[in-house]
Each structure stands twice: as C-alpha cells, then as structure tokens.
N, C-alpha and C positions, 0 to 999 in steps of 0.2 A: 519124868515129865512126859515122855512119849506115851507111857502106859496110861497116864491119866487122859490124854487126848483120845486114845483108842477106846478106853472105857466109856468116855462120853459119846463117841461116835456109835459105839455098840448100843448104848441106851437109846439114842435117837433112832437107830435102825429098828430096834425092837418096837418102838412106838409108831413109827411111820411106815415101814415096809411090811408087806404081808408075810404071814408065816405059812409056807407051803407044806410044812410037815403036818400042820393041823388040817390042811385041806387034802392031805394024802395025794399030792401031785405026783404023777408018774413022770420021771425025768425024761423018758423017751418021747413023751408027748408034750413036753414043755416048749414054750416059744423061746425065741432068742432073748427077749427081754426078761423072761422068768429065769432063764439060765444065767443072765448077767447079774440079776439081783441075788441069786444063790451064790454066785462066785464072789460078789462084793461082800456079802455077809460072812462067807467062809474066810476071805482074806482078812477082814477086820477082826474076826474071832481069833485067827491064827496070830496076828500081830499083837493082840491083847494078851494072849497067853504066853508068847515068847519074850515079851519085854520084861 
C-alpha cells in the first residue's frame, strides 16, 4: 500500500518538479528552495525503493 502511494508521488514529482540534473545545476550554487526540492525528490525515491 505505502509503495503504491510513493510510486504515485514519484510520478507526480517527475511531471511537476524541475529536473536539475538535466539543467546541470551546481549544488554549491543552488538556492535553498532548489536544495529542498532535491531533498524531497531524494526522500521520495528512497521511500519508494525501500518499501
């Protein structure tokens, strides 16, 4: 059940949130908002894979 929820959230993130790897964003120059988005996407990915 939880895995399905995180898979859905992951798909929504992919459609809505920007991809910083495609933009070749330098993490040292990232704003706090960009870092928060990266952290959110990382957390959701980790939860999806661990369930």
